[in-house]
C-alpha positions in Angstrom: -22.3 7.7 -10.6 -21.9 6.3 -7.1 -18.3 6.0 -5.8 -17.0 2.5 -5.4 -16.3 1.6 -1.8 -12.8 0.7 -0.7 -12.4 -2.9 0.3 -9.4 -4.1 2.3 -8.7 -7.8 2.5 -6.0 -9.5 4.5 -4.3 -12.1 2.3 -3.8 -15.4 4.1 -1.0 -17.8 3.7 1.8 -15.3 3.7 5.2 -16.1 5.2 5.9 -15.3 8.8 6.8 -11.7 9.4 4.8 -10.5 6.4 1.4 -9.1 6.1 -0.3 -8.5 2.8 -3.3 -6.2 2.4 -5.2 -6.3 -0.9 -7.1 -3.0 -1.6 -9.9 -2.8 -4.1 -11.5 0.5 -5.1 -10.3 4.1 -5.0 -8.5 5.4 -1.9 -10.1 8.8 -1.2 -10.6 11.3 1.5 -14.0 9.8 2.2 -12.6 6.3 2.9 -8.9 6.4 3.7 -9.4 6.3 7.5 -10.1 2.6 7.4 -7.0 2.0 5.3 -4.9 4.2 7.6 -6.1 2.4 10.8 -5.4 -1.1 9.3 -1.9 0.0 8.3 -1.3 1.5 11.7 -2.5 -1.6 13.4 0.0 -3.7 11.5 3.1 -4.7 13.5 4.6 -7.1 11.0 8.2 -6.5 10.1 7.0 -6.3 6.4 3.7 -4.9 5.1 2.9 -5.4 1.4 0.1 -3.3 0.0 -1.5 -4.9 -3.1 -2.9 -1.9 -5.1 -3.7 -3.8 -8.2 -7.4 -3.1 -7.7 -7.0 0.6 -6.9 -7.9 2.6 -10.0 -7.4 6.0 -8.4 -6.0 7.6 -5.3 -6.5 11.3 -4.3 -4.1 13.4 -2.3 -5.5 12.1 1.0 -4.8 8.5 -0.2 -1.3 9.5 -1.2 -0.9 11.1 2.2 -1.9 7.9 3.9 0.7 6.0 1.9 3.4 8.5 2.9 2.3 8.2 6.5 2.6 4.4 6.3 6.1 4.9 4.7 7.2 7.2 7.5 5.9 4.9 10.3 7.6 1.9 8.8 10.9 3.7 8.2 11.0 5.0 11.8 10.4 1.5 13.2 12.9 -0.2 10.9 10.1 -2.2 9.1 9.6 -2.8 5.4 6.7 -1.4 3.2 6.2 -2.5 -0.3 3.6 -1.6 -2.9 2.4 -4.0 -5.5 0.5 -3.6 -8.8 0.5 0.2 -8.8 -1.7 1.3 -11.7 -0.5 4.0 -14.2 -3.0 6.5 -12.8 -1.9 6.0 -9.2 1.8 6.0 -10.2 1.2 9.3 -12.1 -0.4 10.8 -8.9 2.7 9.6 -6.9 5.0 11.2 -9.5 3.2 14.5 -9.5 3.3 14.7 -5.8 7.0 13.6 -5.9 6.6 10.7 -3.4 7.1 7.7 -5.8 10.9 7.7 -4.9 10.1 6.7 -1.3 8.5 3.4 -2.2 9.6 0.0 -3.3 7.2 -0.9 -6.1 6.8 -4.4 -7.5 4.6 -6.0 -10.2 3.4 -8.9 -8.1 3.2 -9.9 -4.4 5.5 -12.8 -5.2 8.1 -10.5 -6.6 7.9 -8.3 -3.5 8.2 -11.3 -1.2 11.2 -12.6 -3.1 12.9 -9.2 -3.0 12.2 -8.8 0.7 13.5 -12.3 1.5 16.8 -11.5 -0.2 17.1 -8.5 2.1 
């Protein structure tokens, strides 16, 4: 069975200071470099990663998320995860990194929480 490619879409119409990236497909060692480079290129005060379409994430994908978290923390910026599937959340729990992230059900919920400060 061929592996689904990872698609990364910039969501338009977001409030100023926010960038939303919608990921579709698994985040794996073979494809996380594009994800990592898009996250690193983001200079918005807030980055929201919509993972609703991510069925699976291997340790390299988890590592890329942790790298994004560290970068955003160091620079005083916000990082939020949206739509984390049970399988991805389990991987985050097993690797003990879930506690570092703000996780929301929807992009709107993340935007509202960030707007409140």
